[in-house]
C-alpha positions in Angstrom: 97.9 92.4 112.3 95.2 94.7 110.9 94.4 97.8 112.9 90.8 97.8 114.2 90.0 101.0 112.3 90.8 99.4 109.0 89.6 95.9 109.6 86.2 96.5 108.0 87.3 98.3 105.0 86.7 96.3 101.8 89.6 95.7 99.4 87.6 97.6 96.7 88.0 100.8 98.7 91.7 100.6 98.3 91.4 99.4 94.7 89.3 102.5 93.9 91.7 104.8 95.7 94.6 103.2 93.7 92.8 103.9 90.4 92.2 107.5 91.5 95.9 107.8 92.3 96.9 106.5 88.9 94.5 108.8 87.1 95.8 111.8 89.0 99.4 110.8 88.1 98.3 110.9 84.5 96.7 114.3 85.1 99.8 115.8 86.7 101.9 114.3 83.8 100.1 116.6 81.5 101.4 119.6 83.4 104.8 120.0 81.8 107.1 122.5 80.2 108.1 120.2 77.4 105.8 118.8 74.6 106.0 115.0 74.6 107.9 114.8 77.8 107.4 115.4 81.5 109.5 118.3 82.8 108.4 120.3 85.9 110.9 122.4 87.8 111.0 124.6 90.8 109.3 128.0 90.8 107.9 127.5 87.2 104.4 128.0 86.0 104.0 124.2 86.0 105.0 124.2 89.7 102.2 126.6 90.4 99.7 124.6 88.5 100.4 121.3 90.3 100.3 123.0 93.6 96.8 124.3 92.8 95.7 120.8 91.8 97.2 119.2 94.9 95.5 121.8 97.1 92.2 121.1 95.5 92.6 117.3 96.2 93.7 118.0 99.8 90.6 120.1 100.4 88.4 117.4 98.8 89.4 115.0 101.7 88.8 117.7 104.4 92.2 119.2 104.8 92.9 122.9 105.2 95.7 124.0 102.8 98.4 126.6 102.4 101.5 127.2 100.3 104.5 127.9 102.5 107.2 130.5 101.9 109.3 128.0 100.1 106.6 127.0 97.6 105.7 123.7 99.2 102.0 122.8 99.1 100.7 121.6 102.5 97.4 120.2 103.8 96.4 119.6 107.4 93.8 117.4 109.0 93.6 118.7 112.5 93.4 116.5 115.6 90.8 116.9 118.3 93.4 119.1 120.1 94.0 121.9 117.6 97.5 122.4 119.1 98.6 118.8 118.7 101.8 118.1 116.7 101.4 116.5 113.2 102.5 113.3 111.5 103.7 114.5 108.1 103.1 112.3 105.0 104.2 113.2 101.5 106.9 113.5 98.8 107.6 115.8 95.9 105.9 117.1 92.8 108.9 118.4 90.8 110.6 116.2 88.2 113.9 115.7 86.4 113.9 116.5 82.6 112.0 113.9 80.6 110.8 112.2 83.7 108.5 109.4 84.6 105.1 110.1 86.2 105.5 108.3 89.5 108.7 109.4 91.2 107.7 111.5 94.2 104.2 112.2 92.8 102.7 108.9 93.8 103.8 109.5 97.4 101.9 112.8 97.6 98.7 111.3 96.0 98.9 108.2 98.2 99.2 110.4 101.3 96.0 112.2 100.3 94.2 108.9 99.9 95.4 107.7 103.3 93.8 110.8 104.8 90.5 109.9 103.0 90.6 106.4 104.5 91.5 107.4 108.1 89.6 110.7 108.6 86.6 110.8 111.0 83.8 113.3 111.3 84.7 116.3 113.4 82.5 118.9 114.9 78.9 119.6 113.9 80.0 121.9 111.1 80.6 118.9 108.9 84.4 119.1 109.0 86.8 116.1 109.2 89.5 115.4 111.8 92.3 113.1 112.5 91.3 110.1 114.8 94.7 110.1 116.4 96.4 112.2 119.1 98.3 113.9 116.3 97.2 115.9 113.3 98.0 114.5 109.8 99.7 116.8 107.3 100.4 116.1 103.7 103.5 117.8 102.2 103.9 118.2 98.4 107.6 119.3 98.4 108.6 121.6 95.7 112.2 120.9 94.7 113.5 117.5 95.6 115.3 116.9 92.3 117.3 120.1 92.0 116.8 120.2 88.3 116.6 123.9 87.8 119.2 125.4 90.1 121.5 122.4 90.6 120.8 122.1 94.4 118.5 119.3 95.5 116.1 119.3 98.4 115.5 123.0 98.5 111.8 122.8 99.5 112.3 120.3 102.3 115.5 122.1 103.5 113.4 125.2 104.1 110.9 123.1 106.2 113.8 121.6 108.1 115.2 125.0 109.0 118.3 124.2 107.0 118.2 127.1 104.5 121.6 128.5 103.5 121.5 132.2 102.3 124.3 131.4 99.9 121.7 129.5 97.8 120.0 132.8 96.8 122.9 133.4 94.3 122.3 130.0 92.5 121.3 130.5 88.9 119.4 128.5 86.3 120.4 127.9 82.7 119.0 131.3 81.8 121.0 133.1 84.4 118.0 133.7 86.7 119.0 133.7 90.3 117.0 131.8 92.9 116.2 135.0 94.6 114.8 136.4 91.3 112.8 133.2 90.7 111.2 133.5 94.2 110.0 136.9 93.5 108.7 136.0 90.0 106.8 133.1 91.6 105.2 135.5 94.1 107.2 134.4 97.1 109.1 136.7 99.5 112.7 135.6 100.0 112.7 137.5 103.3 110.1 135.1 104.7 111.9 131.9 104.0 112.5 131.3 107.7 108.8 131.0 108.2 108.7 127.7 106.4 110.8 126.0 109.1 109.2 123.5 111.4 110.5 122.4 114.8 110.7 119.0 116.4 107.8 119.8 118.8 105.5 120.4 115.8 106.1 117.0 114.1 105.8 113.5 115.5 107.4 112.1 112.4 107.5 111.9 108.6 106.4 108.9 106.5 106.8 108.7 102.8 105.7 106.1 100.2 107.9 106.0 97.1 108.6 103.7 94.2 111.8 101.8 94.8 113.8 103.3 91.9 115.6 100.0 91.7 114.9 96.3 90.7 115.2 94.5 94.0 111.5 94.1 94.8 110.7 93.1 91.2 113.5 90.5 91.3 112.1 89.1 94.5 108.5 89.1 93.4 107.3 91.3 96.2 105.2 94.4 96.2 106.4 96.4 99.2 109.4 96.9 101.4 110.5 98.7 104.6 113.3 101.3 104.0 116.1 101.0 106.5 118.1 104.1 105.4 118.7 106.7 102.7 122.1 106.9 101.0 124.6 109.5 101.8 125.5 111.6 98.8 128.2 113.9 97.4 128.1 115.6 94.0 131.1 117.1 92.3 131.9 119.1 89.2 135.3 118.1 88.0 137.5 120.0 85.5 140.4 118.5 83.5 142.9 120.9 81.9 145.1 120.0 79.0 146.1 121.8 75.9 144.0 122.5 72.8 146.1 121.8 69.6 145.5 121.0 66.0 144.0 117.5 65.6 146.0 116.7 62.5 149.3 118.3 63.3 149.8 117.2 66.9 151.6 113.8 67.3 150.2 111.4 70.0 153.3 111.8 72.2 152.7 115.6 72.4 149.0 115.5 73.1 147.5 116.5 76.4 144.0 115.5 75.6 141.6 116.5 78.4 138.7 114.5 77.0 140.7 111.2 77.1 141.8 112.0 80.7 138.2 112.6 81.7 137.1 109.5 79.9 139.7 107.4 81.7 138.6 109.0 85.0 134.9 108.0 84.3 136.0 104.4 83.8 137.9 104.5 87.0 134.8 105.6 88.8 133.0 102.6 87.5 135.8 100.2 88.4 136.4 101.5 91.9 132.8 101.9 92.9 131.7 98.5 91.5 134.3 96.8 93.8 132.7 98.3 96.9 129.6 97.3 98.8 126.7 99.8 98.5 128.8 102.5 96.8 127.5 103.9 93.6 129.4 106.4 91.4 127.9 107.9 88.3 129.3 110.3 85.7 126.2 111.8 84.3 127.5 114.7 82.2 130.7 115.1 80.2 131.6 118.1 78.1 134.7 118.9 76.0 136.1 122.3 75.0 136.6 124.0 72.6 134.3 121.3 71.1 135.6 121.5 67.5 135.9 118.4 65.4 139.5 119.2 64.4 140.9 120.3 67.7 142.4 118.2 70.5 140.2 119.0 73.6 142.0 121.3 75.9 139.5 121.2 78.7 136.9 118.7 79.9 134.3 119.0 82.6 132.3 116.1 84.1 130.0 115.5 86.9 130.3 112.8 89.6 127.4 111.6 91.7 128.8 109.5 94.6 126.5 107.7 97.0 126.9 105.2 99.8 125.1 103.5 102.6 127.5 104.9 105.1 129.2 108.3 105.1 132.6 106.9 106.0 132.7 104.4 103.2 131.6 107.1 100.7 134.3 109.4 101.8 137.0 106.7 101.7 136.0 105.9 98.1 136.3 109.6 97.2 139.8 109.6 98.5 140.6 106.5 96.4 139.2 108.2 93.4 141.2 111.3 94.0 144.4 109.3 94.2 143.4 107.5 90.9 142.8 110.8 89.2 146.2 112.1 90.4 147.8 109.1 88.7 145.7 109.3 85.5 146.3 113.0 85.0 149.9 112.9 86.0 150.6 110.2 83.4 148.8 112.2 80.7 150.3 115.6 81.5 147.0 117.0 82.7 145.7 118.9 85.7 142.4 118.3 87.5 140.3 120.0 90.1 137.0 119.4 91.8 134.2 121.6 93.1 131.7 120.0 95.5 128.2 120.9 94.6 126.2 118.9 97.2 126.8 116.9 100.3 124.2 115.0 102.4 124.8 112.5 105.2 123.1 109.1 105.3 119.7 109.1 107.0 118.8 106.1 109.1 115.1 105.5 109.4 113.6 105.7 112.9 113.3 102.2 114.5 109.7 102.8 115.6 108.6 104.1 112.2 110.3 101.1 110.6 108.3 98.9 112.9 105.0 100.5 112.0 105.7 100.3 108.3 106.7 96.7 108.8 103.4 96.1 110.6 101.5 97.9 107.9 103.1 95.6 105.2 102.6 92.6 107.4 98.8 93.3 107.5 98.7 92.9 103.7 100.4 89.5 103.6 97.4 87.5 104.9 98.5 84.0 106.0 101.9 84.2 104.3 104.6 83.7 107.0 107.2 85.8 105.1 108.8 88.7 107.0 108.5 92.0 105.0 111.6 92.9 103.0 113.9 95.6 104.3 115.9 97.6 101.8 118.5 100.4 101.8 117.6 103.3 99.5 120.5 104.4 97.2 118.3 107.2 95.9 117.9 110.4 97.8 114.6 111.6 99.2 113.1 114.6 101.1 113.4 112.6 104.3 117.1 113.2 104.3 116.5 116.8 105.3 113.3 116.3 107.3 115.3 113.8 109.4 117.0 116.7 111.2 113.8 117.8 112.8 111.6 114.6 112.9 111.9 110.8 112.9 111.6 109.4 109.3 110.1 106.2 107.9 109.6 105.1 104.3 107.6 102.5 102.4 108.9 101.2 99.0 106.6 100.1 96.2 107.7 97.7 93.5 109.1 99.5 90.4 109.2 97.0 87.4 112.7 96.5 86.2 113.8 99.4 88.4 113.3 101.9 85.7 113.1 105.5 87.1 113.9 109.0 86.0 112.7 107.9 82.6 109.3 107.9 80.7 109.1 104.1 81.1 108.9 104.4 84.9 106.0 102.2 86.1 104.1 100.9 89.0 100.9 98.7 88.9 97.5 99.6 90.2 97.5 96.4 92.3 100.7 97.4 94.0 99.4 100.9 94.7 96.3 99.4 96.3 98.2 97.1 98.6 100.6 99.9 99.3 97.8 102.2 100.3 96.5 99.7 102.8 100.0 99.1 104.2 100.6 102.9 104.4 97.2 103.5 106.2 97.9 100.6 108.5 101.3 102.1 109.4 99.7 105.4 110.3 97.1 103.7 112.4 99.7 101.6 114.2 101.6 104.7 115.0 98.4 106.3 116.3 98.0 103.4 118.7 101.6 103.7 120.1 102.1 105.5 123.4 103.4 109.0 123.1 107.2 109.1 122.9 
């Protein structure tokens, strides 16, 4: 059912907003550290430039803006009560290396357009305000991907009050510490606690995002309700063998670390593929000393392990550990693992799932189909925000499920229907009795 506030809005309004979103995705894609590719990392000059653009677009729709002490760009459309808590909408503006132009970015830009659609005239000074008993905030988070310092969700962790002072010692590929990068960016590490929000300041967090998977495309549907966000653990594994002459060392004397790591990578695929909603990925593999005529004496590889439920994820890690013991023991190798990241599964709030479902339902017209509900194997800022506020998510169709790649795509038509659904979800929440 369409909310009364949106019933009279012509489809062309959402179509025009969708075209604006797509054009701005193109504009942000030009803000990159790499020629011919989109790369935009935390606390970089490119980060500063996209924050300035986002702030400009937030002010255009009547929001007041600020950059918080973690480098997140925030906009606020106040409610009639200036002390009212806020519904936060948004996503992130940072990217992986050689990224697509929609992951995260489209959620920030759609949130700004939802504010444009829902805002109402405020006081006589020509300002705009939220029509609901809550303010609306748009958050452009600054480091969801963790590309620069190897630790994901830094920006949203600061907002959730989950900052760990050990992170200040993290370094990038140039040896610059996170603390040094903060100062170079113009932020004060001593003020990081001021970025934190509390539960009484937020009524919830809603995010629109491309699916980053093929399920909607396979089903021929544009939108889905997200039920939960995957739990995740990331490891750096090291295999130790013995470096010896490639020509002079018989096979029965070799302790080849690269072959042990390669067999371990195949075991990750085999074990995880046999499980329900468990995904294991070896994304990086290095061999040392790395000479063409030397048996590798050491190998290092990454493991990204995700699951719908924490318990199943951890059980699979134990199975993998036993398998690595067997592989390395058989090959005369040693292995060790260092955990780089751990995040529990986040289950979306039932009420926010309901309002997103109602928003999608309002776009289906006379079709009797129930909106699709999907689990998200990809991580999102909501994983951390969920510790201080209820979280809900809307997925948009992502053709062929291609993401974290230049061919990442979404259609203007799907963005238009997604904008209506997202605005309807906010309006349905505004009509709910206070919790």
